[in-house]
N, CA, C and O atoms as a GROMACS GRO file, in nm:
protein
  404
    1MET      N    1   0.166   0.411   0.611
    1MET     CA    2   0.102   0.372   0.488
    1MET      C    3   0.208   0.323   0.391
    1MET      O    4   0.320   0.375   0.388
    2TRP      N    5   0.174   0.224   0.313
    2TRP     CA    6   0.261   0.180   0.205
    2TRP      C    7   0.176   0.149   0.084
    2TRP      O    8   0.059   0.116   0.096
    3ALA      N    9   0.236   0.161  -0.032
    3ALA     CA   10   0.162   0.140  -0.155
    3ALA      C   11   0.247   0.062  -0.253
    3ALA      O   12   0.370   0.075  -0.257
    4LEU      N   13   0.181  -0.018  -0.332
    4LEU     CA   14   0.247  -0.090  -0.441
    4LEU      C   15   0.206  -0.023  -0.571
    4LEU      O   16   0.087  -0.007  -0.598
    5ILE      N   17   0.302   0.015  -0.649
    5ILE     CA   18   0.274   0.079  -0.777
    5ILE      C   19   0.259  -0.031  -0.883
    5ILE      O   20   0.353  -0.104  -0.911
    6ARG      N   21   0.139  -0.041  -0.940
    6ARG     CA   22   0.113  -0.143  -1.043
    6ARG      C   23   0.173  -0.100  -1.177
    6ARG      O   24   0.251  -0.173  -1.238
    7ARG      N   25   0.137   0.018  -1.222
    7ARG     CA   26   0.190   0.073  -1.346
    7ARG      C   27   0.188   0.225  -1.330
    7ARG      O   28   0.102   0.280  -1.261
    8TRP      N   29   0.281   0.291  -1.395
    8TRP     CA   30   0.289   0.436  -1.385
    8TRP      C   31   0.187   0.500  -1.477
    8TRP      O   32   0.184   0.473  -1.597
    9THR      N   33   0.105   0.583  -1.419
    9THR     CA   34   0.009   0.664  -1.493
    9THR      C   35   0.026   0.807  -1.444
    9THR      O   36   0.095   0.832  -1.345
   10ASP      N   37  -0.036   0.901  -1.513
   10ASP     CA   38  -0.033   1.040  -1.464
   10ASP      C   39  -0.090   1.046  -1.324
   10ASP      O   40  -0.041   1.122  -1.239
   11TYR      N   41  -0.195   0.967  -1.299
   11TYR     CA   42  -0.260   0.970  -1.168
   11TYR      C   43  -0.169   0.913  -1.058
   11TYR      O   44  -0.164   0.968  -0.948
   12SER      N   45  -0.096   0.804  -1.086
   12SER     CA   46  -0.008   0.748  -0.983
   12SER      C   47   0.110   0.843  -0.956
   12SER      O   48   0.152   0.856  -0.842
   13ARG      N   49   0.162   0.908  -1.059
   13ARG     CA   50   0.267   1.008  -1.037
   13ARG      C   51   0.214   1.124  -0.953
   13ARG      O   52   0.282   1.173  -0.863
   14PHE      N   53   0.093   1.167  -0.983
   14PHE     CA   54   0.030   1.273  -0.905
   14PHE      C   55   0.014   1.230  -0.760
   14PHE      O   56   0.037   1.310  -0.669
   15GLY      N   57  -0.025   1.106  -0.737
   15GLY     CA   58  -0.041   1.055  -0.601
   15GLY      C   59   0.089   1.056  -0.524
   15GLY      O   60   0.091   1.092  -0.406
   16VAL      N   61   0.199   1.016  -0.588
   16VAL     CA   62   0.330   1.020  -0.522
   16VAL      C   63   0.369   1.165  -0.494
   16VAL      O   64   0.421   1.195  -0.387
   17TRP      N   65   0.346   1.253  -0.590
   17TRP     CA   66   0.378   1.394  -0.570
   17TRP      C   67   0.298   1.452  -0.453
   17TRP      O   68   0.354   1.520  -0.368
   18CYS      N   69   0.168   1.424  -0.448
   18CYS     CA   70   0.082   1.477  -0.340
   18CYS      C   71   0.119   1.420  -0.204
   18CYS      O   72   0.099   1.486  -0.101
   19SER      N   73   0.173   1.300  -0.202
   19SER     CA   74   0.204   1.237  -0.074
   19SER      C   75   0.312   1.312   0.004
   19SER      O   76   0.330   1.289   0.123
   20LYS      N   77   0.384   1.402  -0.063
   20LYS     CA   78   0.485   1.480   0.009
   20LYS      C   79   0.422   1.566   0.117
   20LYS      O   80   0.485   1.593   0.219
   21PHE      N   81   0.298   1.608   0.095
   21PHE     CA   82   0.233   1.695   0.194
   21PHE      C   83   0.194   1.618   0.320
   21PHE      O   84   0.212   1.668   0.431
   22THR      N   85   0.141   1.498   0.305
   22THR     CA   86   0.109   1.419   0.424
   22THR      C   87   0.236   1.367   0.490
   22THR      O   88   0.240   1.349   0.611
   23SER      N   89   0.338   1.342   0.410
   23SER     CA   90   0.466   1.299   0.466
   23SER      C   91   0.526   1.412   0.550
   23SER      O   92   0.580   1.388   0.658
   24GLN      N   93   0.518   1.534   0.500
   24GLN     CA   94   0.570   1.650   0.574
   24GLN      C   95   0.495   1.673   0.704
   24GLN      O   96   0.550   1.730   0.799
   25SER      N   97   0.370   1.629   0.710
   25SER     CA   98   0.292   1.648   0.833
   25SER      C   99   0.307   1.530   0.929
   25SER      O  100   0.242   1.526   1.033
   26GLY      N  101   0.394   1.433   0.894
   26GLY     CA  102   0.426   1.327   0.989
   26GLY      C  103   0.386   1.186   0.951
   26GLY      O  104   0.420   1.092   1.022
   27GLU      N  105   0.314   1.168   0.841
   27GLU     CA  106   0.275   1.032   0.801
   27GLU      C  107   0.395   0.961   0.738
   27GLU      O  108   0.463   1.017   0.653
   28ASP      N  109   0.420   0.837   0.780
   28ASP     CA  110   0.524   0.756   0.720
   28ASP      C  111   0.467   0.688   0.597
   28ASP      O  112   0.369   0.613   0.606
   29ILE      N  113   0.527   0.713   0.482
   29ILE     CA  114   0.479   0.657   0.356
   29ILE      C  115   0.593   0.582   0.289
   29ILE      O  116   0.705   0.632   0.280
   30TYR      N  117   0.563   0.462   0.243
   30TYR     CA  118   0.661   0.376   0.177
   30TYR      C  119   0.602   0.327   0.046
   30TYR      O  120   0.481   0.312   0.032
   31TYR      N  121   0.691   0.300  -0.052
   31TYR     CA  122   0.648   0.247  -0.180
   31TYR      C  123   0.734   0.127  -0.217
   31TYR      O  124   0.850   0.115  -0.178
   32ARG      N  125   0.672   0.039  -0.294
   32ARG     CA  126   0.742  -0.079  -0.345
   32ARG      C  127   0.680  -0.113  -0.480
   32ARG      O  128   0.558  -0.128  -0.489
   33PRO      N  129   0.761  -0.127  -0.585
   33PRO     CA  130   0.705  -0.165  -0.715
   33PRO      C  131   0.637  -0.302  -0.707
   33PRO      O  132   0.686  -0.393  -0.641
   34ARG      N  133   0.525  -0.315  -0.773
   34ARG     CA  134   0.447  -0.439  -0.771
   34ARG      C  135   0.530  -0.558  -0.820
   34ARG      O  136   0.516  -0.668  -0.768
   35ASP      N  137   0.615  -0.536  -0.919
   35ASP     CA  138   0.693  -0.649  -0.972
   35ASP      C  139   0.798  -0.700  -0.874
   35ASP      O  140   0.862  -0.803  -0.899
   36GLN      N  141   0.817  -0.631  -0.763
   36GLN     CA  142   0.908  -0.677  -0.658
   36GLN      C  143   0.832  -0.728  -0.536
   36GLN      O  144   0.888  -0.740  -0.428
   37ALA      N  145   0.704  -0.760  -0.554
   37ALA     CA  146   0.620  -0.796  -0.441
   37ALA      C  147   0.552  -0.931  -0.458
   37ALA      O  148   0.437  -0.948  -0.418
   38ALA      N  149   0.620  -1.027  -0.517
   38ALA     CA  150   0.561  -1.159  -0.541
   38ALA      C  151   0.524  -1.229  -0.411
   38ALA      O  152   0.438  -1.317  -0.410
   39ASP      N  153   0.589  -1.190  -0.300
   39ASP     CA  154   0.563  -1.254  -0.171
   39ASP      C  155   0.441  -1.196  -0.099
   39ASP      O  156   0.408  -1.240   0.011
   40LEU      N  157   0.375  -1.099  -0.161
   40LEU     CA  158   0.261  -1.032  -0.096
   40LEU      C  159   0.130  -1.071  -0.162
   40LEU      O  160   0.129  -1.116  -0.277
   41PRO      N  161   0.019  -1.055  -0.090
   41PRO     CA  162  -0.111  -1.090  -0.149
   41PRO      C  163  -0.145  -0.996  -0.264
   41PRO      O  164  -0.094  -0.884  -0.272
   42GLN      N  165  -0.230  -1.041  -0.352
   42GLN     CA  166  -0.271  -0.960  -0.467
   42GLN      C  167  -0.390  -0.870  -0.436
   42GLN      O  168  -0.433  -0.794  -0.522
   43HIS      N  169  -0.442  -0.878  -0.315
   43HIS     CA  170  -0.554  -0.791  -0.279
   43HIS      C  171  -0.507  -0.675  -0.192
   43HIS      O  172  -0.406  -0.685  -0.123
   44ASP      N  173  -0.583  -0.567  -0.196
   44ASP     CA  174  -0.554  -0.451  -0.112
   44ASP      C  175  -0.623  -0.469   0.022
   44ASP      O  176  -0.728  -0.533   0.032
   45TYR      N  177  -0.563  -0.412   0.127
   45TYR     CA  178  -0.624  -0.423   0.259
   45TYR      C  179  -0.576  -0.312   0.351
   45TYR      O  180  -0.473  -0.249   0.327
   46TRP      N  181  -0.655  -0.290   0.456
   46TRP     CA  182  -0.621  -0.196   0.563
   46TRP      C  183  -0.621  -0.272   0.694
   46TRP      O  184  -0.706  -0.358   0.716
   47LEU      N  185  -0.526  -0.239   0.782
   47LEU     CA  186  -0.522  -0.298   0.916
   47LEU      C  187  -0.561  -0.192   1.019
   47LEU      O  188  -0.516  -0.078   1.013
   48PHE      N  189  -0.647  -0.232   1.111
   48PHE     CA  190  -0.689  -0.147   1.222
   48PHE      C  191  -0.680  -0.230   1.349
   48PHE      O  192  -0.748  -0.333   1.360
   49ASP      N  193  -0.601  -0.191   1.445
   49ASP     CA  194  -0.588  -0.257   1.574
   49ASP      C  195  -0.618  -0.407   1.566
   49ASP      O  196  -0.529  -0.485   1.532
   50SER      N  197  -0.741  -0.448   1.598
   50SER     CA  198  -0.774  -0.591   1.601
   50SER      C  199  -0.866  -0.633   1.486
   50SER      O  200  -0.942  -0.729   1.499
   51LYS      N  201  -0.861  -0.561   1.376
   51LYS     CA  202  -0.944  -0.592   1.259
   51LYS      C  203  -0.862  -0.567   1.132
   51LYS      O  204  -0.762  -0.495   1.134
   52PHE      N  205  -0.907  -0.628   1.025
   52PHE     CA  206  -0.853  -0.588   0.896
   52PHE      C  207  -0.967  -0.585   0.796
   52PHE      O  208  -1.066  -0.656   0.810
   53VAL      N  209  -0.950  -0.502   0.694
   53VAL     CA  210  -1.052  -0.486   0.591
   53VAL      C  211  -0.988  -0.521   0.457
   53VAL      O  212  -0.891  -0.459   0.414
   54LYS      N  213  -1.044  -0.622   0.393
   54LYS     CA  214  -1.001  -0.659   0.259
   54LYS      C  215  -1.081  -0.573   0.161
   54LYS      O  216  -1.204  -0.571   0.166
   55LEU      N  217  -1.011  -0.503   0.073
   55LEU     CA  218  -1.075  -0.412  -0.021
   55LEU      C  219  -1.096  -0.482  -0.155
   55LEU      O  220  -1.009  -0.555  -0.203
   56HIS      N  221  -1.212  -0.459  -0.214
   56HIS     CA  222  -1.246  -0.524  -0.341
   56HIS      C  223  -1.261  -0.419  -0.452
   56HIS      O  224  -1.328  -0.317  -0.435
   57PHE      N  225  -1.197  -0.448  -0.566
   57PHE     CA  226  -1.203  -0.361  -0.684
   57PHE      C  227  -1.231  -0.448  -0.806
   57PHE      O  228  -1.200  -0.567  -0.806
   58ASP      N  229  -1.291  -0.388  -0.909
   58ASP     CA  230  -1.314  -0.464  -1.032
   58ASP      C  231  -1.192  -0.452  -1.123
   58ASP      O  232  -1.091  -0.393  -1.084
   59GLU      N  233  -1.201  -0.506  -1.243
   59GLU     CA  234  -1.088  -0.507  -1.337
   59GLU      C  235  -1.044  -0.366  -1.379
   59GLU      O  236  -0.930  -0.348  -1.421
   60GLN      N  237  -1.133  -0.269  -1.368
   60GLN     CA  238  -1.099  -0.131  -1.402
   60GLN      C  239  -1.060  -0.050  -1.278
   60GLN      O  240  -1.056   0.073  -1.281
   61SER      N  241  -1.030  -0.122  -1.169
   61SER     CA  242  -0.989  -0.061  -1.041
   61SER      C  243  -1.097   0.025  -0.978
   61SER      O  244  -1.067   0.118  -0.903
   62ARG      N  245  -1.223  -0.006  -1.006
   62ARG     CA  246  -1.334   0.065  -0.941
   62ARG      C  247  -1.367  -0.004  -0.810
   62ARG      O  248  -1.372  -0.127  -0.802
   63TRP      N  249  -1.390   0.076  -0.708
   63TRP     CA  250  -1.422   0.029  -0.573
   63TRP      C  251  -1.552  -0.051  -0.573
   63TRP      O  252  -1.654  -0.003  -0.622
   64LEU      N  253  -1.548  -0.171  -0.517
   64LEU     CA  254  -1.668  -0.254  -0.505
   64LEU      C  255  -1.714  -0.269  -0.361
   64LEU      O  256  -1.831  -0.300  -0.336
   65GLY      N  257  -1.625  -0.246  -0.266
   65GLY     CA  258  -1.661  -0.258  -0.125
   65GLY      C  259  -1.550  -0.320  -0.043
   65GLY      O  260  -1.443  -0.354  -0.095
   66GLY      N  261  -1.577  -0.333   0.086
   66GLY     CA  262  -1.478  -0.389   0.176
   66GLY      C  263  -1.537  -0.500   0.260
   66GLY      O  264  -1.658  -0.508   0.280
   67GLU      N  265  -1.452  -0.586   0.309
   67GLU     CA  266  -1.492  -0.701   0.390
   67GLU      C  267  -1.413  -0.696   0.522
   67GLU      O  268  -1.292  -0.714   0.522
   68VAL      N  269  -1.483  -0.670   0.633
   68VAL     CA  270  -1.419  -0.658   0.764
   68VAL      C  271  -1.412  -0.794   0.831
   68VAL      O  272  -1.509  -0.870   0.829
   69THR      N  273  -1.298  -0.824   0.892
   69THR     CA  274  -1.285  -0.948   0.968
   69THR      C  275  -1.209  -0.921   1.097
   69THR      O  276  -1.125  -0.831   1.104
   70GLU      N  277  -1.239  -1.000   1.198
   70GLU     CA  278  -1.167  -0.996   1.324
   70GLU      C  279  -1.100  -1.129   1.353
   70GLU      O  280  -1.058  -1.156   1.466
   71ASP      N  281  -1.089  -1.214   1.251
   71ASP     CA  282  -1.028  -1.346   1.266
   71ASP      C  283  -0.879  -1.330   1.299
   71ASP      O  284  -0.805  -1.271   1.220
   72PRO      N  285  -0.834  -1.380   1.416
   72PRO     CA  286  -0.695  -1.361   1.458
   72PRO      C  287  -0.592  -1.416   1.358
   72PRO      O  288  -0.487  -1.354   1.338
   73HIS      N  289  -0.621  -1.529   1.296
   73HIS     CA  290  -0.528  -1.586   1.198
   73HIS      C  291  -0.511  -1.492   1.079
   73HIS      O  292  -0.398  -1.466   1.036
   74ASP      N  293  -0.621  -1.440   1.026
   74ASP     CA  294  -0.614  -1.348   0.913
   74ASP      C  295  -0.540  -1.220   0.949
   74ASP      O  296  -0.461  -1.169   0.870
   75ILE      N  297  -0.566  -1.169   1.069
   75ILE     CA  298  -0.500  -1.046   1.113
   75ILE      C  299  -0.349  -1.069   1.126
   75ILE      O  300  -0.269  -0.986   1.082
   76LEU      N  301  -0.311  -1.180   1.187
   76LEU     CA  302  -0.169  -1.213   1.202
   76LEU      C  303  -0.100  -1.226   1.066
   76LEU      O  304   0.010  -1.173   1.047
   77GLN      N  305  -0.164  -1.295   0.972
   77GLN     CA  306  -0.106  -1.312   0.839
   77GLN      C  307  -0.088  -1.177   0.769
   77GLN      O  308   0.016  -1.151   0.709
   78HIS      N  309  -0.190  -1.092   0.777
   78HIS     CA  310  -0.181  -0.961   0.712
   78HIS      C  311  -0.080  -0.869   0.780
   78HIS      O  312  -0.019  -0.786   0.714
   79ASN      N  313  -0.062  -0.883   0.911
   79ASN     CA  314   0.044  -0.809   0.980
   79ASN      C  315   0.182  -0.855   0.931
   79ASN      O  316   0.272  -0.773   0.911
   80TYR      N  317   0.198  -0.984   0.911
   80TYR     CA  318   0.324  -1.037   0.858
   80TYR      C  319   0.352  -0.978   0.720
   80TYR      O  320   0.463  -0.933   0.692
   81TRP      N  321   0.250  -0.979   0.632
   81TRP     CA  322   0.269  -0.923   0.499
   81TRP      C  323   0.304  -0.775   0.505
   81TRP      O  324   0.388  -0.728   0.429
   82ARG      N  325   0.240  -0.701   0.595
   82ARG     CA  326   0.271  -0.559   0.611
   82ARG      C  327   0.418  -0.541   0.651
   82ARG      O  328   0.489  -0.459   0.594
   83ASP      N  329   0.462  -0.618   0.750
   83ASP     CA  330   0.600  -0.607   0.798
   83ASP      C  331   0.700  -0.642   0.687
   83ASP      O  332   0.803  -0.575   0.674
   84SER      N  333   0.670  -0.744   0.610
   84SER     CA  334   0.757  -0.782   0.499
   84SER      C  335   0.761  -0.671   0.394
   84SER      O  336   0.868  -0.638   0.343
   85ALA      N  337   0.647  -0.615   0.362
   85ALA     CA  338   0.641  -0.507   0.263
   85ALA      C  339   0.722  -0.386   0.309
   85ALA      O  340   0.797  -0.329   0.230
   86LEU      N  341   0.707  -0.349   0.434
   86LEU     CA  342   0.781  -0.233   0.486
   86LEU      C  343   0.932  -0.258   0.487
   86LEU      O  344   1.010  -0.167   0.462
   87HIS      N  345   0.970  -0.380   0.517
   87HIS     CA  346   1.113  -0.414   0.521
   87HIS      C  347   1.180  -0.392   0.385
   87HIS      O  348   1.296  -0.351   0.378
   88HIS      N  349   1.107  -0.421   0.278
   88HIS     CA  350   1.163  -0.413   0.144
   88HIS      C  351   1.124  -0.287   0.068
   88HIS      O  352   1.161  -0.272  -0.049
   89ALA      N  353   1.050  -0.198   0.130
   89ALA     CA  354   1.001  -0.078   0.062
   89ALA      C  355   1.096   0.040   0.079
   89ALA      O  356   1.184   0.040   0.165
   90ALA      N  357   1.075   0.141  -0.004
   90ALA     CA  358   1.153   0.265   0.003
   90ALA      C  359   1.067   0.374   0.066
   90ALA      O  360   0.947   0.384   0.040
   91ARG      N  361   1.131   0.456   0.150
   91ARG     CA  362   1.060   0.570   0.208
   91ARG      C  363   1.016   0.663   0.094
   91ARG      O  364   1.079   0.666  -0.012
   92ARG      N  365   0.911   0.737   0.117
   92ARG     CA  366   0.852   0.824   0.016
   92ARG      C  367   0.956   0.915  -0.050
   92ARG      O  368   0.959   0.925  -0.173
   93GLU      N  369   1.039   0.980   0.028
   93GLU     CA  370   1.136   1.075  -0.027
   93GLU      C  371   1.236   1.006  -0.120
   93GLU      O  372   1.268   1.057  -0.227
   94GLU      N  373   1.283   0.890  -0.078
   94GLU     CA  374   1.378   0.813  -0.160
   94GLU      C  375   1.312   0.766  -0.289
   94GLU      O  376   1.370   0.780  -0.397
   95PHE      N  377   1.192   0.711  -0.278
   95PHE     CA  378   1.120   0.660  -0.394
   95PHE      C  379   1.090   0.772  -0.493
   95PHE      O  380   1.110   0.756  -0.614
   96ALA      N  381   1.042   0.886  -0.444
   96ALA     CA  382   1.008   0.999  -0.532
   96ALA      C  383   1.132   1.050  -0.604
   96ALA      O  384   1.126   1.083  -0.722
   97ALA      N  385   1.245   1.055  -0.534
   97ALA     CA  386   1.369   1.100  -0.598
   97ALA      C  387   1.414   1.003  -0.707
   97ALA      O  388   1.455   1.044  -0.815
   98GLU      N  389   1.404   0.872  -0.679
   98GLU     CA  390   1.442   0.771  -0.778
   98GLU      C  391   1.354   0.779  -0.902
   98GLU      O  392   1.401   0.755  -1.014
   99GLN      N  393   1.226   0.813  -0.883
   99GLN     CA  394   1.130   0.816  -0.993
   99GLN      C  395   1.118   0.955  -1.055
   99GLN      O  396   1.039   0.975  -1.148
  100SER      N  397   1.195   1.051  -1.005
  100SER     CA  398   1.190   1.190  -1.053
  100SER      C  399   1.050   1.249  -1.044
  100SER      O  400   1.001   1.312  -1.138
  101VAL      N  401   0.985   1.226  -0.930
  101VAL     CA  402   0.849   1.279  -0.908
  101VAL      C  403   0.858   1.396  -0.813
  101VAL      O  404   0.756   1.456  -0.780
   0.00000   0.00000   0.00000
């Protein structure tokens, strides 16, 4: 899992703090500040084997729904973005220490 931090709020700090528990149980978690992610899409998404889901939120970050696709071109592009994001991201432990979380 990787996440882009848009702005620091009490809730985002809490999320980084809580992620230590899933990280300790084996989940790889990476973070990258949004202002360092100009090369990435502005939408949120999840990748699953041969599908991806584009997530939709309104201006107040409220969940509106998801859009599933199996289009190979879209999946390949989103895999590329994932790989680029991970290459430039910090592991959870490093990021939390830098942010004093």
